[in-house]
Structure formats: structure tokens, C-alpha cells
C-alpha positions in Angstrom: -17.8 21.1 0.5 -14.6 19.6 -0.7 -11.5 18.9 1.3 -8.4 16.7 1.2 -7.4 15.3 4.6 -4.3 13.1 5.1 -3.9 10.8 8.1 -0.8 8.9 8.9 0.8 7.0 11.8 -2.2 6.1 14.0 -1.4 6.4 17.7 -2.4 2.8 18.4 -2.1 0.6 15.3 -4.7 -2.1 15.5 -3.5 -5.7 15.9 0.1 -4.8 15.3 3.0 -4.6 17.6 5.2 -1.5 17.7 7.6 -0.8 14.9 10.6 -1.1 17.2 9.4 -4.6 18.4 8.8 -5.7 14.8 12.2 -4.6 13.7 13.8 -6.4 16.6 11.9 -9.6 15.7 12.9 -9.3 12.0 16.6 -8.6 12.8 16.7 -11.5 15.2 15.6 -13.8 12.4 18.1 -12.2 10.0 21.0 -12.8 12.4 20.1 -16.5 13.0 19.6 -17.0 9.2 22.9 -15.3 8.4 24.8 -17.5 10.9 23.1 -20.6 9.6 23.8 -19.7 6.0 27.4 -18.9 6.7 28.1 -22.1 8.6 26.1 -24.4 6.3 27.7 -22.8 3.2 31.2 -23.4 4.4 30.5 -27.0 5.5 28.7 -27.8 2.2 31.6 -26.5 0.1 34.2 -28.3 2.2 32.4 -31.6 2.2 31.3 -31.3 -1.4 34.9 -30.7 -2.5 36.2 -33.7 -0.5 33.5 -36.0 -1.9 33.6 -34.6 -5.4 29.9 -33.5 -5.3 29.3 -30.6 -7.7 25.7 -30.4 -6.5 26.7 -30.0 -2.9 29.3 -27.4 -3.8 26.7 -25.5 -5.8 24.3 -25.6 -2.9 27.1 -24.3 -0.6 27.7 -21.4 -3.0 23.9 -20.7 -2.9 24.1 -20.7 0.9 27.0 -18.2 1.0 25.1 -16.0 -1.5 22.2 -16.1 0.9 24.6 -14.9 3.6 25.3 -11.8 1.6 21.6 -11.3 1.0 20.9 -11.7 4.7 23.2 -8.9 5.5 21.6 -6.8 2.8 18.2 -7.5 4.3 19.4 -6.5 7.7 20.7 -3.1 6.5 17.6 -2.5 4.4 15.3 -3.2 7.3 17.3 -1.0 9.6 16.9 2.0 7.4 13.6 1.1 5.7 11.8 0.9 9.1 12.8 4.4 10.2 10.0 6.8 10.9 8.9 9.4 8.3 10.7 12.7 8.4 10.5 16.1 6.6 12.4 14.8 3.5 10.5 11.5 3.4 6.9 12.1 4.6 5.8 8.7 3.4 8.5 6.9 5.3 11.5 4.9 4.0 9.8 1.7 3.0 11.0 1.9 -0.5 14.5 1.0 0.8 13.2 -2.5 1.4 11.7 -2.5 -2.1 15.1 -1.6 -3.7 16.8 -4.3 -1.6 14.2 -6.8 -2.9 15.0 -5.7 -6.4 18.7 -6.1 -5.9 18.1 -9.5 -4.3 16.2 -10.7 -7.3 19.0 -9.6 -9.7 21.6 -11.3 -7.6 19.8 -14.6 -7.4 19.2 -14.7 -11.2 23.0 -14.1 -11.7 23.8 -16.9 -9.3 21.4 -19.2 -11.0 23.0 -18.6 -14.4 26.5 -19.3 -13.0 25.4 -22.5 -11.3 23.5 -23.7 -14.3 26.4 -23.1 -16.7 28.8 -25.0 -14.4 26.2 -27.9 -14.1 25.9 -28.2 -17.9 29.6 -28.4 -18.3 29.9 -31.0 -15.6 27.4 -33.3 -17.4 30.0 -33.8 -20.1 32.9 -34.4 -17.8 33.5 -37.9 -16.3 32.7 -37.9 -12.5 35.1 -39.5 -10.2 35.2 -40.1 -6.5 32.9 -41.7 -4.0 30.0 -39.9 -2.4 30.4 -40.5 1.3 27.8 -40.5 4.1 29.2 -37.2 5.3 27.8 -35.5 2.2 24.4 -37.1 2.9 24.5 -36.0 6.5 25.4 -32.4 5.8 22.6 -32.2 3.1 19.9 -33.6 5.5 21.1 -31.2 8.2 20.9 -28.2 5.9 17.5 -29.3 4.7 16.1 -29.4 8.2 17.7 -26.2 9.4 16.6 -24.1 6.4 13.1 -25.5 6.5 12.7 -24.6 10.1 14.1 -21.0 9.4 11.7 -20.8 6.5 8.6 -21.4 8.6 9.8 -19.1 11.3 10.6 -16.3 8.9 7.4 -16.7 6.8 5.2 -16.6 9.9 6.8 -13.4 11.1 6.8 -11.9 7.6 3.0 -12.4 7.3 2.4 -11.0 10.8 4.4 -7.9 9.8 3.2 -7.9 6.2 6.8 -7.4 5.1 7.5 -8.3 1.4 11.2 -8.2 2.0 11.1 -10.5 5.0 8.8 -12.9 3.1 11.2 -12.9 0.2 13.9 -13.8 2.6 11.7 -16.7 3.9 11.3 -18.1 0.4 15.0 -17.9 -0.1 15.4 -20.1 2.9 12.8 -22.4 1.4 14.8 -22.5 -1.9 17.8 -23.6 0.2 15.9 -26.4 1.8 14.4 -27.5 -1.6 17.8 -27.3 -3.3 19.2 -29.4 -0.5 16.5 -32.0 -1.2 17.4 -32.0 -4.9 21.1 -32.4 -3.9 20.1 -35.3 -1.6 18.5 -37.0 -4.5 21.6 -36.5 -6.6 23.9 -37.9 -3.9 21.8 -41.0 -3.4 21.9 -41.5 -7.1 25.6 -41.2 -7.1 25.8 -43.9 -4.4 24.2 -46.3 -6.9 26.5 -45.3 -9.7 24.2 -42.8 -11.3 26.7 -40.0 -11.4 24.8 -38.0 -14.0 22.1 -37.3 -11.3 24.6 -35.1 -9.4 25.1 -32.4 -12.1 21.4 -32.8 -13.1 20.5 -32.0 -9.5 22.8 -29.0 -9.5 21.1 -27.8 -12.7 17.7 -28.1 -11.1 19.0 -26.1 -8.2 20.0 -23.3 -10.6 16.4 -23.3 -12.1 15.0 -23.1 -8.6 17.2 -20.2 -7.6 16.4 -18.4 -10.8 12.7 -18.8 -10.4 12.8 -17.4 -6.8 14.9 -14.5 -8.1 12.5 -13.8 -10.9 9.5 -13.8 -8.6 11.3 -11.4 -6.2 12.3 -9.1 -9.0 8.7 -9.1 -10.3 7.1 -8.3 -7.0 9.6 -5.5 -6.2 9.1 -4.0 -9.7 5.4 -4.0 -9.2 5.8 -2.1 -6.0 8.2 0.4 -7.5 5.7 1.3 -10.3 3.0 1.8 -7.7 0.9 -1.2 -8.6 -2.4 -1.1 -6.8 -4.0 -3.6 -4.5 -5.8 -6.7 -5.7 -9.5 -6.5 -6.5 -10.3 -8.5 -3.4 -8.2 -6.1 -1.2 -9.9 -3.0 -2.7 -13.3 -4.6 -2.2 -12.4 -5.3 1.4 -11.4 -1.7 2.0 -14.6 -0.5 0.4 -16.7 -2.7 2.6 -14.9 -1.4 5.7 -15.5 2.2 4.8 -19.2 1.6 4.0 -19.8 0.3 7.5 -20.2 4.0 8.3 -23.9 4.4 7.6 -23.7 8.2 6.8 -21.3 7.5 4.0 -23.1 7.1 0.6 -20.3 5.6 -1.4 -16.6 5.7 -2.2 -14.8 6.0 -5.5 -11.4 6.9 -7.0 -9.8 4.5 -4.5 -6.0 4.4 -5.2 -3.4 2.5 -3.1 0.2 1.8 -3.3 2.7 -0.2 -1.2 5.6 1.6 0.5 7.6 -1.3 2.0 5.4 -3.2 4.5 2.8 -0.4 4.6 0.1 0.9 2.3 -0.8 4.4 1.3 -4.4 5.1 0.4 -6.2 7.9 -1.5 -10.0 7.8 -1.6 -13.0 10.0 -2.4 -15.9 9.8 0.0 -19.4 10.6 -1.2 -21.7 12.3 1.3 -25.0 14.1 1.2 -24.9 17.6 -0.2 -26.8 19.2 2.7 -24.1 18.5 5.3 -21.8 21.1 6.9 -18.1 20.8 6.2 -17.4 19.8 9.8 -20.0 17.0 9.7 -18.7 15.7 6.4 -15.2 15.8 7.8 -16.3 13.8 10.9 -17.8 11.2 8.6 -14.5 11.0 6.9 -12.8 10.5 10.2 -15.2 7.6 11.0 -14.5 6.0 7.6 -10.7 6.3 8.2 -11.1 4.6 11.6 -13.2 1.8 10.1 -10.6 1.2 7.3 -7.7 1.1 9.9 -9.7 -1.2 12.2 -9.8 -3.9 9.5 -6.6 -3.1 7.6 -3.8 -2.2 10.0 -1.1 -2.1 7.3 -2.8 1.0 5.8 -0.6 3.7 7.4 -1.3 6.8 5.4 -4.9 7.7 4.2 -5.8 10.8 2.3 -9.5 11.3 1.8 -11.4 13.8 -0.4 -15.0 14.7 0.4 -17.4 14.7 -2.5 -21.1 15.5 -2.8 -21.3 14.0 -6.3 -19.8 11.0 -8.0 -16.9 12.1 -10.2 -17.3 9.0 -12.3 -20.8 10.0 -13.3 -20.0 13.6 -13.9 -18.7 14.6 -17.4 -17.9 18.2 -16.5 -14.5 17.9 -15.0 -13.2 20.8 -17.1 -16.2 23.1 -16.2 -15.1 25.6 -13.6 -17.8 27.4 -11.7 -17.2 30.8 -10.1 -16.2 30.9 -6.4 -17.8 33.0 -3.7 -16.1 36.3 -4.4 -17.1 36.2 -8.1 -20.6 35.0 -7.3 -21.0 37.9 -4.8 -19.9 40.4 -7.3 -22.3 39.1 -9.9 -25.2 39.2 -7.5 -24.3 42.7 -6.3 -24.6 43.8 -9.9 -27.9 42.0 -10.6 -29.6 43.0 -7.3 -28.0 46.5 -6.8 -31.5 48.1 -6.8 -33.1 45.5 -4.5 -33.7 46.9 -1.0 -33.5 43.5 0.7 -30.1 42.4 -0.7 -27.9 44.6 1.7 -29.6 42.9 4.6 -28.6 39.4 3.6 -26.8 37.9 6.7 -25.5 34.7 5.2 -25.2 33.1 1.8 -24.6 29.4 1.2 -23.4 28.0 -2.1 -24.2 24.5 -3.2 -22.4 23.3 -6.3 -24.6 20.7 -7.9 -24.6 18.6 -11.1 -27.7 18.4 -13.3 -29.4 15.1 -13.6 -27.8 14.4 -17.0 -24.4 14.9 -15.4 -23.4 17.1 -18.3 -23.3 20.5 -16.6 -23.2 22.0 -13.2 -24.9 24.9 -11.4 -24.9 26.7 -8.1 -27.9 26.6 -5.8 -28.1 29.7 -3.6 -29.4 29.8 0.0 -29.9 33.3 1.3 -30.7 34.1 4.9 -32.5 37.4 5.8 -33.7 38.8 9.1 -37.3 38.0 9.9 -38.3 41.7 9.7 -37.2 42.0 6.0 -40.2 41.5 3.8 -39.7 39.0 1.0 -42.8 37.8 -0.8 -43.3 35.6 -3.8 -43.3 38.6 -6.2 -39.9 39.6 -4.8 -38.6 36.1 -5.2 -39.7 36.0 -8.9 -38.1 39.3 -9.6 -34.8 38.2 -7.9 -34.9 35.1 -10.0 -35.5 36.9 -13.3 -32.7 39.5 -12.6 -30.2 36.6 -12.4 -31.5 34.7 -15.4 -28.5 35.7 -17.5 -26.1 34.0 -15.0 -25.5 30.6 -16.6 -24.4 29.0 -13.3 -27.4 30.1 -11.2 -29.5 27.2 -10.1 -32.2 27.2 -7.4 -32.8 30.3 -5.3 -33.9 29.7 -1.7 -34.7 32.5 0.8 -34.7 31.8 4.5 -35.8 34.1 7.3 -33.6 33.8 10.4 -35.5 33.8 13.6 -32.4 35.1 15.4 -29.9 37.4 13.6 -26.5 36.0 13.0 -25.0 38.7 15.2 -27.4 38.1 18.1 -27.2 35.9 21.1 -26.5 32.2 20.9 -26.3 29.3 23.2 -22.8 28.0 24.0 -21.7 24.5 23.3 -22.0 21.9 26.1 -19.0 22.0 28.4 -18.1 19.1 30.6 
């Protein structure tokens, strides 16, 4: 009773808006952020050049770099949020991951350039007066980018989008760098000109740190890093709310953009029919999705024994056709064997979990005589079959080909 079932794209994702609505929300944020970055970047560079503020110019370059990244985020989200197709059955979420990776590299490169220029500026005499225009522009940039940060971060967490969250922290890096620049400008007003290049150097460290974190998270996703222990435990608890489920194991998960793909083995009782075990799997999937709406694709495998406890993975038992042929040979002279109406095979592990065997359930018509002596003989004739386990004989009150009651119809 083993089966692999894959579920994806629930008709009504729980606690989540539609993909189209999410994309519209994200792109609206990206457009506003891009306009703000472009305008603030130009103003910072212009005012910084006029007031001889290297820190403000560096901050302006950072803002223009964010303009480029904003456009990259918009393109990545447009293609990354497209629905799965024949060539991409798991969707296009990795486009967002690759964009995050590129974003990380770009920010690190910008940090190196700004840092190098700042170090050189420390050894060059600073001239010119820092005006209040520079202070005003810096405060304005700080307030605007901080507001965009909170807006973007709230939406990113609602959508569980790593790329959008990375974009939010880029906005936060802009606001923090503006704060550092503000400190440097105030220091310059009091004749502490060395604070200005030092502030620019701190900006470079900040940008580099954000880039490294973005690079690290994107790399973890590309190599299919699993969920955290707390997240896996939460998924486990959700599945086990189905009382008919004995346990779960071999739970594997990976991120694909904002969504999660999950593979899991479900342990059920060994006396269930395939359809009942499958329905238990459906209930477990529904329970997981109820509590974890970002899990889009779930593949479950029905088990009747825990693979972790079994040490016989390489042991292959015969399938029905081979079993039937072996029994035909062993019981060829037994008069009752041709009357067998149904045979059920139960693949079981021994208590020591070292080997496996097959328990046999045979169903005979009620008019076929089968006493204890016949059972003992049947058992002894199959003693040389290493895979034969228990032998159970059942008399069917109604032949399999006889009448039956139809299912309830509404």
C-alpha cells in the first residue's frame, strides 16, 4: 500500500490573496520605491556636489543603485510569479531567487567602491561649507526611505516573499545610511570634517552587510536548504491533527521563490485499503495547507512502516505476479487453491526491523472445505519460500462475482 501523490495549487489558498493581487501590490511598491530612489539619488548627488559632501554623494550613488535594483526586482517578480507550465511544473519562483543573488553581488560591489573612495577622502583636505540644504535633503531621504521600508516589509511578510523583503531591507539601508550621513554633516558644521568620509565609510560597510545577507539567503535557497527546525515541527504538528495518521517521517522541504515545496512520508495502519490510506493523506495535506498557506506543492508517500527503523531498504520482495507463480507451483495439487477468489498481500517488517516478509490473506467460497489440517499442509508446502509470512484463510459469505449493494447515491 504505497503511493506517491502530488498536490499543487489549491483552489482556494487559505489566508492569502490571489497571486494577481499580490503581484499588483508588490509592483505598486516597486514603482513608488523606484521613483523615490531616482529622485532622491539625483538630489543627493547634486546637493552633495555643491556642498562638497562626499558622504551625501556616496549616499546618492547608493540610491541610484537601488533604482537599478528596483527595476530588476520588478522584472523578476513579473516573470517569477507566473503560473507553473509544462516546462516549469514547480513554477518560476527561482527567477526571484536569482534576482536576489544578483542583487547581493551588486550591493557588495557598490560597497567596495564607496569604501575605497571614502578611505582616499580621509587623507585629502576637505574644503567647502556644509549647508542646511544638505541637512534637509538627508532628513527628507531618511523619512521617505523609512516609510517605504515599513510598507514594503509589511507586504513582503504578508506575501512571504524573500525578494520583496530583501528590497525592504535595501530601503532600510538607505534610511540608516542617510542617518549616518546626517551625523557626518552635523560634524562638518562644527569643523569635524573627518566625520564626513568616516560616515561614507560606514555607509559602505552597511551596504556590504546587506548585500552579503541577501547573497547568503539566496544561495541557501538555490541549494535547496530545508526549513528551520521550528517550521518542520509546525508542519508535523499540523499533519498529526489527523487522528488516523500514526506518524510522519522523511519530511523534506525547499523554497521556490515565495512558495514552499514539500515531500513527506505518511505512516498509516497496515490493515487499511489503498483508498482509505489515500483519503487520510488528503486530510493531512488539507491540515498542512490550513496552517501553512505558503506550502504550494505537496507530494506525500503512504507508508505502513517507518523507513527510519527499517534496515532492509535493499531487500526487494517479489510482487504479485511472482508470488502467484510460486504459490501455483507449491499448491498445484491442492484442490482448494483454484477456487481462491481473492488474495491480499501485506508486506511487513519483522520486529527486529532487519528483514521483511509477506503475509497472505486468501479468500475462499464458503462451500470450499478448509480445515486446520489443510492449513498446516498449505503452510508446510510453502516453507521454502523465504518471504512467506503469516497465512490467513477467509471464507467469503458472498462470492466476489455475486450480488452486491450499490453505493449510496444522493
